[in-house]
Backbone as CSV, one residue per row, in Angstrom:
resi,resn,N_x,N_y,N_z,CA_x,CA_y,CA_z,C_x,C_y,C_z
1,MET,42.876,-41.546,47.691,42.571,-40.690,48.824,41.184,-41.034,49.330
2,ASN,41.052,-41.036,50.633,39.773,-41.297,51.278,38.827,-40.124,51.045
3,VAL,37.608,-40.409,50.585,36.644,-39.352,50.279,36.252,-38.588,51.530
4,GLN,36.111,-39.277,52.636,35.719,-38.613,53.871,36.791,-37.624,54.335
5,VAL,38.027,-37.983,54.245,39.124,-37.082,54.613,39.129,-35.852,53.689
6,PHE,38.907,-36.087,52.397,38.865,-34.995,51.437,37.730,-34.039,51.771
7,LEU,36.541,-34.548,52.052,35.411,-33.699,52.352,35.617,-32.894,53.641
8,TRP,36.186,-33.524,54.677,36.465,-32.811,55.910,37.524,-31.734,55.705
9,SER,38.493,-32.048,54.866,39.536,-31.063,54.561,38.943,-29.858,53.837
10,MET,38.067,-30.111,52.866,37.428,-29.028,52.130,36.560,-28.195,53.076
11,LEU,35.815,-28.846,53.969,34.983,-28.129,54.924,35.823,-27.273,55.846
12,GLY,36.969,-27.799,56.293,37.873,-27.038,57.148,38.457,-25.841,56.428
13,LEU,38.868,-26.009,55.173,39.386,-24.877,54.405,38.326,-23.834,54.152
14,ALA,37.099,-24.271,53.869,36.007,-23.311,53.655,35.715,-22.534,54.927
15,ALA,35.663,-23.212,56.056,35.412,-22.547,57.337,36.525,-21.560,57.682
16,GLY,37.773,-21.968,57.433,38.902,-21.086,57.738,38.886,-19.845,56.835
17,THR,38.563,-20.047,55.571,38.513,-18.912,54.640,37.419,-17.948,55.074
18,TYR,36.245,-18.474,55.400,35.136,-17.625,55.834,35.503,-16.872,57.124
19,ALA,36.133,-17.571,58.050,36.520,-16.933,59.321,37.526,-15.791,59.087
20,MET,38.482,-16.008,58.172,39.453,-14.959,57.884,38.761,-13.731,57.246
21,ARG,37.869,-13.984,56.312,37.169,-12.863,55.683,36.274,-12.127,56.712
22,LEU,35.562,-12.862,57.507,34.692,-12.241,58.519,35.528,-11.464,59.530
23,GLY,36.657,-12.029,59.953,37.543,-11.322,60.863,38.043,-10.018,60.289
24,GLY,38.365,-10.014,59.012,38.818,-8.759,58.377,37.749,-7.696,58.380
25,VAL,36.520,-8.095,58.125,35.405,-7.134,58.118,35.136,-6.625,59.513
26,LEU,35.119,-7.509,60.490,34.789,-7.113,61.855,35.876,-6.328,62.557
27,LEU,37.132,-6.617,62.245,38.250,-5.993,62.963,38.836,-4.783,62.249
28,ARG,38.433,-4.526,61.009,39.037,-3.409,60.250,38.855,-2.076,60.941
29,SER,37.702,-1.831,61.533,37.461,-0.548,62.175,38.247,-0.372,63.492
30,ARG,38.778,-1.449,64.031,39.512,-1.373,65.286,40.986,-1.021,65.126
31,PHE,41.485,-1.114,63.922,42.870,-0.820,63.650,43.003,0.414,62.774
32,GLN,43.911,1.259,63.125,44.195,2.465,62.334,45.661,2.383,61.906
33,PHE,45.860,2.289,60.591,47.201,2.193,60.066,47.702,3.579,59.684
34,SER,49.007,3.784,59.835,49.599,5.043,59.378,49.659,5.060,57.865
35,GLN,49.954,6.213,57.312,50.063,6.335,55.857,51.203,5.469,55.318
36,ASP,52.308,5.391,56.097,53.430,4.561,55.669,53.051,3.085,55.622
37,ALA,52.307,2.652,56.655,51.866,1.257,56.675,50.911,0.954,55.526
38,GLU,50.005,1.863,55.264,49.057,1.692,54.118,49.825,1.593,52.815
39,SER,50.854,2.413,52.671,51.669,2.391,51.465,52.378,1.046,51.304
40,TRP,52.939,0.526,52.405,53.617,-0.763,52.360,52.639,-1.900,52.054
41,ILE,51.459,-1.818,52.616,50.450,-2.861,52.339,50.089,-2.863,50.854
42,ASP,49.920,-1.682,50.282,49.629,-1.587,48.854,50.754,-2.168,48.018
43,ARG,51.973,-1.891,48.392,53.128,-2.418,47.645,53.205,-3.945,47.769
44,CYS,52.885,-4.460,48.951,52.903,-5.927,49.137,51.860,-6.597,48.263
45,VAL,50.673,-5.997,48.128,49.643,-6.571,47.282,50.122,-6.617,45.850
46,VAL,50.723,-5.540,45.369,51.237,-5.502,44.011,52.314,-6.554,43.814
47,ALA,53.231,-6.681,44.778,54.288,-7.659,44.658,53.731,-9.072,44.644
48,LEU,52.718,-9.361,45.422,52.097,-10.667,45.440,51.442,-10.988,44.091
49,LEU,50.726,-10.033,43.530,50.092,-10.243,42.229,51.119,-10.436,41.124
50,ILE,52.193,-9.663,41.166,53.256,-9.839,40.165,53.892,-11.215,40.289
51,GLY,54.079,-11.676,41.514,54.619,-13.011,41.722,53.732,-14.104,41.146
52,VAL,52.445,-13.968,41.319,51.500,-14.946,40.752,51.555,-14.932,39.220
53,VAL,51.591,-13.729,38.652,51.625,-13.624,37.200,52.926,-14.215,36.650
54,VAL,54.038,-13.900,37.263,55.319,-14.361,36.726,55.434,-15.892,36.819
55,THR,54.961,-16.462,37.908,55.082,-17.916,38.049,54.137,-18.670,37.139
56,SER,53.024,-18.070,36.730,52.097,-18.795,35.872,52.191,-18.422,34.405
57,MET,53.106,-17.521,34.075,53.098,-16.942,32.732,53.726,-17.835,31.679
58,GLY,54.905,-18.298,31.889,55.640,-18.842,30.770,55.767,-20.333,30.639
59,ILE,55.748,-21.059,31.737,55.984,-22.494,31.658,55.007,-23.265,32.483
60,THR,54.755,-24.493,32.035,54.002,-25.470,32.816,54.879,-26.705,32.904
61,GLY,55.321,-27.037,34.082,56.289,-28.096,34.201,57.616,-27.640,33.606
62,GLN,57.996,-28.267,32.509,59.189,-27.833,31.798,58.891,-27.430,30.362
63,ASP,57.612,-27.257,30.063,57.187,-26.911,28.705,56.711,-25.484,28.619
64,PHE,56.977,-24.875,27.475,56.503,-23.514,27.201,54.981,-23.583,26.987
65,VAL,54.251,-22.658,27.581,52.785,-22.702,27.550,52.210,-22.241,26.213
66,GLY,52.937,-21.550,25.420,52.473,-21.088,24.126,52.259,-19.572,24.148
67,PHE,52.164,-19.027,22.944,52.077,-17.586,22.807,50.700,-17.061,23.171
68,ALA,49.663,-17.909,23.079,48.308,-17.440,23.393,48.202,-17.037,24.865
69,ARG,48.701,-17.896,25.764,48.609,-17.578,27.182,49.475,-16.385,27.544
70,VAL,50.668,-16.342,26.990,51.552,-15.202,27.294,50.922,-13.891,26.802
71,SER,50.305,-13.945,25.640,49.641,-12.740,25.117,48.447,-12.335,25.970
72,GLY,47.702,-13.330,26.464,46.570,-13.025,27.360,47.018,-12.389,28.650
73,ILE,48.100,-12.894,29.207,48.623,-12.315,30.435,49.200,-10.924,30.173
74,GLY,49.824,-10.753,29.024,50.302,-9.401,28.668,49.165,-8.410,28.537
75,ALA,48.075,-8.840,27.901,46.912,-7.959,27.757,46.318,-7.632,29.140
76,ALA,46.284,-8.620,30.014,45.788,-8.355,31.367,46.715,-7.391,32.092
77,GLY,48.004,-7.517,31.866,48.949,-6.572,32.471,48.728,-5.136,32.013
78,ILE,48.405,-4.999,30.728,48.093,-3.658,30.218,46.820,-3.126,30.868
79,ALA,45.827,-3.998,31.050,44.592,-3.595,31.714,44.858,-3.159,33.145
80,VAL,45.776,-3.840,33.811,46.134,-3.465,35.199,46.781,-2.088,35.210
81,VAL,47.693,-1.850,34.277,48.366,-0.562,34.210,47.349,0.566,33.953
82,LEU,46.308,0.241,33.196,45.266,1.230,32.913,44.229,1.309,34.044
83,ARG,44.496,0.594,35.122,43.668,0.591,36.332,42.241,0.130,36.075
84,ALA,42.122,-0.919,35.308,40.821,-1.547,35.061,40.413,-2.346,36.293
85,PRO,39.126,-2.538,36.525,38.666,-3.382,37.636,39.139,-4.838,37.441
86,LEU,39.239,-5.562,38.522,39.773,-6.922,38.479,38.976,-7.809,37.540
87,VAL,37.662,-7.700,37.561,36.844,-8.520,36.671,37.195,-8.252,35.205
88,LEU,37.386,-7.016,34.857,37.748,-6.658,33.486,39.147,-7.154,33.141
89,VAL,40.051,-7.129,34.084,41.390,-7.647,33.851,41.321,-9.146,33.538
90,LEU,40.567,-9.867,34.370,40.448,-11.318,34.153,39.757,-11.629,32.821
91,LEU,38.703,-10.908,32.514,38.013,-11.117,31.241,38.911,-10.814,30.045
92,THR,39.733,-9.803,30.185,40.692,-9.482,29.111,41.641,-10.627,28.879
93,ALA,42.188,-11.191,29.939,43.109,-12.328,29.802,42.411,-13.523,29.156
94,VAL,41.204,-13.805,29.623,40.472,-14.972,29.099,40.130,-14.783,27.626
95,LEU,39.612,-13.600,27.270,39.189,-13.365,25.896,40.368,-13.345,24.902
96,VAL,41.455,-12.731,25.300,42.629,-12.699,24.406,43.197,-14.100,24.229
97,THR,43.364,-14.825,25.338,43.894,-16.183,25.248,42.976,-17.095,24.435
98,GLY,41.691,-17.055,24.773,40.731,-17.892,24.039,40.625,-17.512,22.579
99,GLY,40.619,-16.228,22.288,40.548,-15.793,20.903,41.735,-16.249,20.092
100,LEU,42.920,-16.107,20.657,44.090,-16.571,19.936,44.116,-18.071,19.723
101,ARG,43.645,-18.798,20.723,43.603,-20.261,20.570,42.575,-20.662,19.516
102,LEU,41.453,-19.926,19.433,40.470,-20.198,18.368,41.059,-19.933,16.993
103,LEU,41.952,-18.969,16.924,42.625,-18.671,15.646,43.755,-19.635,15.323
104,GLY,44.055,-20.526,16.248,45.084,-21.536,16.004,46.454,-21.217,16.531
105,VAL,46.577,-20.149,17.277,47.868,-19.802,17.875,48.082,-20.731,19.082
106,PRO,49.208,-21.383,19.132,49.431,-22.347,20.267,49.622,-21.652,21.604
């Protein structure tokens, strides 16, 4: 891959990400959603997060990822159910997975 193309692509993605975030902040006060719409948006966020968890949980390619990762994701799921902040959820997953791997669990 050409390095220049890669760098321009990364710059374009960074600019697009920043523009989307800035647009959300600037335009949020201009839109008023109904309670039903807010409820659907919340449900969509949950469905998206569950989709990410399910797709990354059990397999990599065609191989089982091991019990350490599955246990870490399970612990993070429990933290989500307990309504822990996102940082704490991520730290829970990392610490459980890393701890089990240090103990020799595959």
